[in-house]
C-alpha positions as MATLAB code, in Angstrom:
seq = 'MSTLLVAVVFVLSAALEVGGDALIRRGLHGHGAWLIAAGFLVLGGYGLLVNTLDWDFSRLLGVYVAVFAVLSILCGRFLFQEVIPTATWAGLALIVLGGLTIQFGQRAWH';
ca = [
     124.501   40.858  122.663;
     121.366   40.844  124.801;
     117.968   39.896  123.404;
     116.568   43.288  124.426;
     119.280   45.145  122.508;
     118.708   42.989  119.420;
     114.970   43.684  119.633;
     115.603   47.432  119.929;
     117.949   47.394  116.924;
     115.382   45.452  114.860;
     112.472   47.724  115.795;
     114.454   50.937  115.226;
     115.797   49.563  111.939;
     112.286   48.669  110.800;
     111.035   52.129  111.803;
     113.799   53.713  109.722;
     113.077   51.484  106.740;
     109.323   52.042  106.869;
     109.845   55.764  107.432;
     112.306   56.056  104.560;
     109.959   54.215  102.229;
     107.063   56.431  103.321;
     109.101   59.586  102.659;
     110.032   58.398   99.180;
     106.431   57.413   98.456;
     105.137   60.849   99.461;
     107.889   62.546   97.488;
     107.019   60.565   94.381;
     103.362   61.537   94.703;
     103.944   65.246   94.314;
     105.263   66.384   97.677;
     108.756   67.310   96.583;
     112.104   65.855   95.662;
     113.431   66.825   99.079;
     111.263   64.060  100.621;
     112.817   61.551   98.242;
     116.302   62.707   99.270;
     115.338   62.506  102.954;
     114.007   59.008  102.347;
     117.344   57.952  100.869;
     119.153   59.235  103.959;
     116.757   57.483  106.327;
     117.097   54.220  104.391;
     120.876   54.556  104.644;
     120.474   54.892  108.409;
     118.462   51.679  108.454;
     121.205   49.862  106.569;
     123.873   51.071  108.953;
     121.886   50.279  112.099;
     120.673   46.795  111.194;
     124.205   45.759  110.240;
     125.620   46.679  113.663;
     124.445   43.251  114.815;
     127.186   40.638  114.540;
     125.005   37.891  113.043;
     125.310   35.820  109.893;
     123.861   37.913  107.055;
     121.194   35.364  106.099;
     119.989   34.976  109.679;
     120.127   38.721  110.304;
     117.926   39.675  107.384;
     115.753   36.562  107.641;
     114.702   37.396  111.190;
     114.634   41.151  110.521;
     112.164   40.692  107.640;
     109.582   39.395  110.114;
     109.969   42.481  112.321;
     109.846   44.740  109.273;
     106.697   43.028  107.962;
     104.877   43.458  111.280;
     105.805   47.129  111.547;
     104.943   47.773  107.888;
     101.458   46.342  108.190;
     100.792   48.080  111.497;
     101.918   51.419  110.009;
      99.702   50.862  106.989;
      96.763   50.125  109.246;
      97.194   52.831  111.867;
      99.193   55.627  110.210;
      97.768   55.411  106.699;
      94.313   54.159  107.761;
      94.471   51.232  105.318;
      92.068   48.337  105.589;
      94.253   45.245  105.828;
      92.699   42.184  104.156;
      92.515   38.889  106.028;
      94.869   37.334  103.477;
      97.521   39.916  104.383;
      97.195   39.115  108.097;
      97.506   35.395  107.241;
     100.588   36.098  105.123;
     102.071   38.123  107.973;
     101.574   35.162  110.304;
     103.524   32.980  107.859;
     106.332   35.543  107.648;
     106.558   35.742  111.447;
     106.566   31.938  111.644;
     109.403   31.936  109.115;
     111.382   34.448  111.170;
     110.895   32.360  114.305;
     111.988   29.250  112.402;
     115.159   30.995  111.218;
     115.919   32.257  114.731;
     115.125   29.156  116.772;
     114.993   26.307  114.239;
     118.726   25.661  114.364;
     118.402   24.586  117.983;
     115.465   22.299  117.279;
     116.941   20.655  114.168;
     120.492   19.982  115.345;
];
């Protein structure tokens, strides 16, 4: 599977997961049970999409978590107008470094 296709699957999966979580969050804060139900459906779509990749489960979700973390923080910052503390940006850098280690570390350490 090409690197571009993997990247697209990861980004779309992260968008579905963030979107599903956002729908549930809004539903829980008084905007209707239908948003919670929609969130469940969107999260199910994430689960189906991310698992279309034929990778080892631990590697799949280990690398995906880094993509999800980046998209989550960017959505918080730009969609929800949150002020992201420096410690969160530093933590994100560590998560991304972890994802890169999972993806490329096998080559370096064998």
